[in-house]
N, C-alpha and C positions, 0 to 999 in steps of 0.2 A: 739530520734534517729530515722533516717529515714530508709524505708523498701529499700531493694537492688532493683534495676532495672533490670527486666530480658528481654533481647532482643533475639526475635525469629528469627535468621537470615534466616531461610528456608522460613518464611513467608514474611520477609522483601524483600528477593530476589524474591519471587513469586510475591507480589504487585508491585515491581518496574519493573518486566516483563510485568505486566497488564498496568502500566503507559505507558512504552516504546511502547506497542503495541497501544495503544489510540494515543500517540504522533505520530506514523507512519501513522496511519488512517487519523489523522489531517494533517500531511503532504501532503499525498496523495490527500485528498480532496482539500487543498489550491492549490497544483500543477495543479489541474484540472480546476482552476478557469480561465476565458477568461483575457486577458491582458486589462489593462484600455483603454476605449475609446479615440481616438484622438478627441479633441473638436476643433481642429483647431486655430483660432483666440481667441476662448473663452477659451482655455485651461489654459491661463495666467490668466484668471479671476476666474478659479475653486477655487483656496484657497480663494479668497475675497469672492466668493458666499457662500462657506461652512462657513466661519468665520461670515459672515453677518446672516445665518440660526442659527448658534450656539448662537449668541448674541441675536437674536430675541427669541430663545427657553429660554435663560436666562431671559430675560425680561418678558416673559410670565410667567415664574415660579415665578419671583418677584410679578408681579401683582395680581397672584392667592393667593400668601402669605399675601400680603397687603389687599387684599379682605376678605381674612379669619380673620385676626386680625381686620379689621373694624367691620365685622359681629359680632365678638365675643363682641366687645365694645359696640355695638348698643344693641345687645341681653341683657348683662350685665345691661345696663343704663335702657332698658326696663323694666328689672326685678326690678331694683331700683325704677323706677317711679310707677310701679304697687304697690310695698309695700307702697311708700309714699302716693298713693291715697288711699289705703286701709286703712291706718293708720288714714288719715284725715276724711274719710268717717265713720270710726268706731267712731272718737271722734264726729263728728258732729251727729251721731245717738244718742251718749250718752248725748250730750247737748241737743238735742231735747225731750229726754225721761224725762229730768227734768224739 
């Protein structure tokens, strides 16, 4: 059986007042922002430029992930190669000792 849930209305009202005050501060700050600059003929291209920047950032993030994956594979392969070399050298030393 679950425990009953207690709702403290006074604290909820107080917290909502805090949130409302914060929202008013944000609204005031946003209202103080200057209007968007008029870029003249370039204004029609601003969306295209922003989309290009976003796509470039996405491509960069993908490239970084790809480089990370390749680096991980190279390091794993390097460790395997070192293990194989160690095993071969150990076997060679054992054969030379006999």
